[in-house]
Each structure stands twice: as C-alpha cells, then as structure tokens.
C-alpha positions, 0 to 999 in steps of 0.5 A: 262490103266497105272493108277491103278484105271482106269485099275480096272474100265475098266476091271470090265466094260468089264467083266460085259458087255461081261458077261451080269452081274450086276455091283453090284455083281462085286464090293463092296458097300464100301471099308470097306465092302469087304467079300470074302464069298460074293464078288468075289476074284481073286481065283474066276476067272478060265479059262475053255477050251472045247474039241475044244480048245475054252477057256472061262473065268469063274467068281464064284460069292459067292453071287448074287441077285438071289442066296444068299447062299454062298455055291452055288452062281453063275458063270458068263462067257465070252470069249476073244473078238476082239477090245479094249474091250477084257476082257482077255486083260483087265484082264491081264493089270489089274493084271500087274498094280495091284498086286492082291492076290488070296484072295483079291477082283478081281478088287482090285487096288493099292491106292496112299498110297500103300494099296490095295482097293477093287473096290466099285460101287461108284468109278466105277459109279463116273468114268463113270460119269466123262467120260460121262461129259468130252466127252459129252456122255449120262450117261447110268449108270452101269445097261446099261452094262448088257443091252448093253451086252444082245443087242450086243449078240442078234444083233450078232444073238446068240440064245435067250435061250443061252443069257438068260442062260448067263445072268441068265435072268428070261423069262418075263424080258428077252423079254422086250428087244425084244419089245423095240429094232426093231434092234433085230427083224429086221432079223426075219421080212424080206421077206427072213429071214436073220437068219437060221431056227434053230436060229429063232426056239429059239425065245421066245414068245413075249407077 
C-alpha cells in the first residue's frame, strides 16, 4: 500500500467493485490518451451526505459506454465498507501516496521519474495477472469486478432494482446473474423464505 502504482491500482479495484463499475471507464486506454473531458479526474469525486448522516462517495464519469455525451455522463456511487477493501480508506491512502491534483486523472500515480501518470487499463490488468500467477488464483480479469460487486450486493439481500440502478444494468443483462448463481436464488426458494416480502417483491422476472 506504500507503492504508488499499487496504491492506485488497489483503489481503482475497490471503487469498481463496490461501485459495480466498468474498469475501462475508470482507467485510460494508455498513459498518453488521458482527456479530462472523457476520463474521471480528482475533481469528479465528491462526498454526498443524506438527511440521516449517511455518506456516499460519488464519482462523475464524463463519458461512459452507455452515455457518450460529455455534457451528461454518468455517476457511480459507493460507500464506506468494513474490512480491508473499504474504498474510502483506499482513496485516502492513494491520495497520501500520490499527490493527485484536481485536474489530473483520479487514479494518477507517481512514476519513479517523478512524473504523474494516469492509470491505464493495461497496468491494472497486468498487476492482476501478476498477483493471480504469484498466488495461484483464478484470473478473473477486470470485468469480474463489476460482476463480483453485483453478486456481493445480491447475496446481502439488497433489492434487485436498487442494484440494477447502481450498476446501470439493462434489464435483460441483469437477470443473467440470477440464472447462473443458485446462491442468489437460495433465500427465495426455501419453504420459509428468509427475506422479507418487500424484498421478494422487487425480484425481476426470470425468463
């Protein structure tokens, strides 16, 4: 966590997981293609607190796969979590290690040359590949962060429509995970359903 690149990669991973986001929208294609009108900057990160004092981290993406208009964009949200994958703690550590200015890429990191580099998708996936090889783990690729975040929220019993909105899922794509993972359906299949009726009511139809 003291290494500039590692700190940036870890923070990006935790944000994409808990924000149910696409890695490609939080990284740049290459270190020479950073464009603040298309890629998230530090200024794009804000904290929002509701009337109950609950704080959410909000990330404004000027350009996404589904919203290409720079004037519109989309927002990704996540909140503080328990355990080592807490995105808020990761962000604080990242900013401590890497002096990211407001107009730089959110996950910029300090190269050995002393220059700031925007985090590229290639650097992130290369780090994941290195770790999975080193520890003999399945290589799940970057897209699995979005899938994994979706599954974690579903297994917590979060209403389906809430997660669909969080991840900007299209309806037909979202239901794929219900068919593939028995763990998600398990609480709904018991003789005495584990979840409350209002949660079961939000389950979308599975075709």
